[in-house]
N, C-alpha and C positions, 0 to 999 in steps of 0.2 A: 144297620138293621139287616142288611143282606147276610151278614155273618150268622145272626141268630136264626134267620129263616133257613139258611143252608144246613146249619149244624144242629139245630134243636131236635129235629127228628132222629138224627143219628145218636145224639146224646140220650134221647128217650129210650130208643131201641137198645143201646148198649146197657143202660141202667137196668132195663127190665129183663134182658136176656143173658147178661153176663153171669149172673149168680144162679142160674138154673142148674148147672152141673154141681154146684156146691151147696144146694139147697138142703140136702139131707144132713150136711155137717152144720149149717148155719141155723137151721130151724130150732134145735134144742137151745143153742146159745141165745137166739132171738126170744124163745119162750121164757128163759130165765131172766133176761133183761126186762121183759114186759112184766113178769111177776114181781121183780124187784121194784119196778116203777110203780105198779099198783099198790104194793105194800107200803112204799114211801108216801104215796098220796093219800092213802087211807089212814096211816098211823102217825107219820111225822109231820105232814104238810099242814094239818090244822093247827099245830102248835108253832110252827116255824113261820107261817104266813104273816101273822101280826108283827113279828120281829122284822121280817124282811120288808114289809110294807113301811114300817116306822123308820128303819135305817135307810131305805131307799128314798123316802121323802126327805129325811135329814140330809143325806148326801146330795140329793138334787138341789136343795136350797143352798147348801154350801158351795156347790159347783156353779150354780147360776148367778148367785149374788156377787157383788163386788168384793174383792178380798178384804178381810177385816183382820184384826189382831187375832181373833180366835182361829180363823183359817190358817194364819201363819204359825200359830202355836200348834195346831193339829199337824201341819206339814213338818214342823221341827220335831214333834214327838214321833211321827212315822219315820223320819230320817234317823232319829236316835235309835228307835227299836230295831230298824233294819240294820244299822251298823252293829248293834249288839248281837243280832242273830248272825250276821256274817263273822263277827269275832268268835262266837261260840262254834261256828262251822269250821273256822280256821283252826281253832284249838283242838277240836275233835280229830280233824285230818292229821295235824301234826302229832297228836297222841297215837293214832293208829299207825302212822309211818314209823314213829320211834319204837313202838311195839314190835313191828315187823323187822326193823333193823336189829333190835336186841335179840329177837328170836333167831334171826339168821346168824348173828354173832355166836350165841350160845350153842346153836346146832353145829356150826363149824368147829367150835372148840370141842364139843363132844365127839364129833366125827374124827378130829385129829387125835383125840385121846384114844378112841377105839382103834384107829389106824396104828398108833404107836403100841398099843397093847398087843395087836395081832402080829405086827411086823418086828417088833423089838426096837430098842433105842438106836443101836448102831445102824441097822438097815434103814430106819427112818431118817437119821441124819444124812446118810448117803443119798436117799431119795430127795430130800430137800436140797442138797447140794446139786444134784442133777437138774432139778426144776429151776433152780436159780441160775445155773449155767445156761439152760435153754433160754430163759428170759434175757440173760445178758447177751447171748448170741443174737437173739431177735433184735435187741436194742442196737447192737453194733451194726447189724445188716441195715436197719432203718437209717442210722446215721450215714452209712456209707452211700445208700441210694439217695438220700437227701443231699449230701454233698455233691454227688455226681450231677444231680438235676440242677442244683444251684450253679455249678461251674458251667453247664450248658446254657443256662439262662444268662449268666454274665457274658459268655462268648457271644451269644446273639445280641446282647445289648451293646457290646463294644463294636460289633460289625454293622450296627444298624444304619449309621450315617456316613459310612465310607464310600468314596467314589470308586466306581469300577469302570470298565471299558464302555458300558452303556450309560454312564452317568451315575448319579446318586441312586442308592438302593432304597429299600423301604424306609418310609419316614419322610421322604422328600415330598414337596408339593403341598404342604399345609398352607 
C-alpha cells in the first residue's frame, strides 16, 4: 500500500498535466471520438443490445456449466473455422509473394531486353562476361580466405595439447 500512497498523486498529476501542451491537437480528435460514440449509442446500440445480451448469457452458461458434448462440438467447430481462416491467410500470402516474384522476374527480363536494345548484342555479351568474371573472382577470393582460415584453425588444433617448457598448453587441466 505504501507504493500506491507514494505514487498515486504523481500518477494523477502526470495524467492531468501531461496532455496540456497537446490539448489543441487532441481536442478535435476527442470530439470526433465522442461524436462517433454518441452516434453509435443512439443508432446502433438499441439494435445490438438484445443480441449482445442473448449471446453473453449463452456464453456465460456455456462457460460456467460442466463441459458437455455441445461445448466440445462448439470448441471443435471454432478450431475448424480458425484453421480454415489460417489456411486462407496462408494461401493469400503465398499468392501475393508469387505475384511479387513473377513481377520481379518479368521486370528483370524487360530490363535486360531494354539494356540489350540500347547497348547492342556484342557489347551486352562482353558486359555479361565481365560480370561473370567478377563473380568468379569473388568466389575464388572467398575460397582462398576460407582455406587460409581453415588451415590456421587446424594448426591451432594440432598444437593444442603439446607439451612446452612450461608444461601442457591450453586444454590441460580438465
